[in-house]
Phi, psi and omega in degrees: 000323180298320179297322179295320179294320177296315179298321179299315180298320179294320180296314181296318183288329186272347190272084185259315183237059183285155174226159174291160178287128178276161174083003183269341183217052176295334168234160182304135183296150180231136179178210183219149178226145188281342195293310189303322182266329192238346183047239182272358183273070185233158175199174186292330180294321176302315182294318177297314180297322179293319176299317178300315182294322181300322178285311185298324185275002179082008181288324175300314179298330181284346177125352179285131185228339183260133171249107191252125176272121180271206188300158170085016173278346193287142165261237181238164171275145178278184185296339178265002176094002180277137182280146176230150178289159175301119185291339178280319182279326184230066186294335181277347181089161184287328180297315179295323179292317177299319179299320180295314180297318178297327180294341178270003182080019181245177180235152184251133177246158181221168187237142167210189188215146180290340181273181178288335176229152178280177178296335178266009178081016179266170182298123175273186186259001182302124182082354181232021187303312183289324175298315183293317179298320178295320178296314180300318180297318180295328179284338184094029180286146184243352190206133179235116170268127189238111188272182190227024176283161179051045187250013181303129179087353181270147174268119186297321180298314179294317183295314182286327176295320179299316181290324175301314181296323180294318178297317180297317182293330180293339171090354179254125177301121178225126177295132184252106183257110184273124182246069185261358174072006179080006184300324184245028177050060183298336179301337181276340186225355190259005183305320182266004183255306184245164175273342174200159178218138177294141180255349186213178170294175183298151179278157175225143186283073174213163184285308184211082182210171173222121180260112185267133171251183183299315187242000181202169178233155171246143191244143175284175187301313182293325179296319178291319179302316184294336181276003180269356182302130176084359186263347190296332182292345181270347186265154176172181181308122179091356182203099191244146167286124184256114181271014178085171187293157181284146176248019178297132182080016185246018173125349176279172179286165179297321176299315179294322177297316179297317179297314179303311182295316181295321179294317178298322178293315181297322182270012174056035174278150172308143178255091182247111183292149179233001183271170179277103184294337183289339184235026187282127176289159182299325180299322178287318179300321181297323177294309187289338182258010181292105187291336176291320176291317179298323179298326176292314177304316188265015181302134188292339178294331174065037181255126182283145180289162174218158178275119182253351182202140172229132176223105183064233181269005178262139174236142180245124182241141180233147176221119174291135180246169177297162177061029175075010180270170179223155166242138178230131182238133173249122184250125170260099183268004183269185185261358181237149174294149183229135174270126185260132174221080191265125179266105182303319187288345180274354186222097170283158182240126181230127183250116180290336183280305183271349183065020176272148177210158176214132177243110185286356171282338184254339183220141177258133177244139169280143176232153177222133177284114187286346175269313188261343178088353179295150181224164179185198176215171188275005175285343179241155177297152180268113180251129178197164175238123183254125176291162175302143176059041182227172178226157165246125183239120183241145170249128185249136174223147181301137182301136180267168171290162180302320181294318180294322178297317179297320178296320180294323179295317179299318181295335185279347183293147180269071180089156184286342184259037187292118169111308187242347177253131180305129182205137175285170178296132183254336189231162170278143175234162183305325185268346183197126176284162177298324179298317181289327175301314180295322179294317178296321177299318178296322178296322177295323177298318180299321177294316181298322181297332179282335181064208174060052178237129177270319189235117186242123175260132180228138178166208184250213185294334179292325174284315181299325190276011179311130171302119191298321180296317180291318180301313181296316182298322184280320193240009184290348179287350179240164173279105194244145173226142180246110181253039175272139175226126183303133176090355184289131167263181187295328177296322177295317181295319177301318180295319180295321179293329180280327191244000186256023179061028182298336181294344180279346177273147178225064184288153172278329183218135174247125175261115187246126174226108187203153172130330186294327182289343174297332177287310188288321188256335183254355184054036186281151167280166176302324180295318179293320177298320179296323176303319178293317178299317179302318181294322178295316179298317179298318179296318178296322179296322179289322180290318188232074185297337182264355183271161173255152181242120174266099184273107179281136168299148173299132182297151185302113179267139180094155187281320186240160179298338182272353183293152179300319182300315182293320181300317180293318181296318179299318180295319178296315182296325179299320178286321181298329180298335180288348178281348179294119179245000177070005180233311180247324183242129183234110183269134177220136178255084179284347181297340179298333180288346182274345191266149173279175185301327181273006179089354179288151174271134177272134177295343178292332182253342178211087191302321179257012181062025174219314183252134179295147168280181176302320178296321179296317179296325178294319177298316180298313180299316181298322181285323185279327190304317178300322179290322178298314180301315183295317183284340178276351181294000000 
């Protein structure tokens, strides 16, 4: 301890021209924080379990790296003033916890406060800045969130500069996240002090509300969004406007969650998760792990989006990206669904900050919907229907020559044997890395080795993504296994059936939903996709000669009956229906229950017009269950 005190004195005396550590936030930081879900109810096991979940769920692969402990980890200061963790909550100590998190390829963050006490009434860092920074460095901490409670009489510039200098003097690179709530306009003075600064009061999981407490308020997503006006010029690599932690998976609707996540990505805010990763449903994971949205967040140009157009309840936001690309977001912040008919040529985009501009009368851009996968170009009007509290998020790139487009399509294929020849996953995709595909496949093998399954679900992300509560409620009466893996085309499923110990299972009924990914990843025609479906059915018949197969029609893909996606699916389903023999294979088109009277798909049941929402899965379960009961007899 004496050596630490001597070192502390040397650090304070020598630290004259300190700077924050560079290179730690060249793109907005990504991770998880304990406060939104757990407040003060935290301990070391929670942190370990969260780190495990971050890896297992593919979030680490998606770019999330920080596991941040918020307030209430603190024990007491010793006689020399050094802080120690609560021995009941963190009995192994912070160094052991940091080592564990680091062993997972992740980084550990911690919380303190500029005042004498934290917001939770624990010991703050006032007067102990250099001691605390030295302690954090010795523990192996990588991230410091620094709050602003109990700050009466303090100068924010001085207080945050002191902690920055202390971190620098401690010698360990630690990302410095300033949580000053925007009270003193940190965007005007904190560029050289912190790697990010909060711009508003704390967030609350609602669309457009303000929850007032005695001395402070919490703000909904729209309230925080509106307070970002005029701030984008202050943000960039290494210094970000922080709109507070994410509330995705914390009680809002799936549409609202998608909008919330997309807006934070567009505005280059840090992406810090706040939900309980240990109990996260697949629908939430799919939102948070969408690599196309994350790629916009992490774009190297580091330019924050701005609102360039408002029409009624619709807002249009643009973000210049690296390599001459753009992201464009359309936000429906109102209470009614809106039909969009956007004329690209009527609206040029000019950015005063980056000096980038685009005139769609002079240049054609290809666009792709990063949620639904639909694509098009700016030579035609953009037609879409936006549900209340939802967004359309597009990535735009300059149109390529026909030859270049053909080359890009070939490069995008998942192996040369896509669709009809058994093949494992070859590439990473936005929703699932190849590593996570292999891990999920291993988990399915473990289930197969145990056997004892009555009801077996096989398919792609639509099968994998079943809302767990609905799935359990509908099918828990049988011994059930779900062998769906996101992104699988028929060739992947064939490979899994050959190599995944499927022969050890002896189900009475197999529920099969497969084929749509043959369009997206294999560039297949409906006839080619049907060839793959036939082979999967044939393989299942050979594996389970006594079982019945409930062959689900591919659910209606695309928003309208006239969409290219819907046309292909209808053609595939028409052919798949011919496999129905009334004895072994039973074809059913439950997708009809998803459609409105005019044939349009409602975003309420299929938010991205490909994957069902919780309401969609309930409709599917209700429609399928009578047939499952009958075929299981």
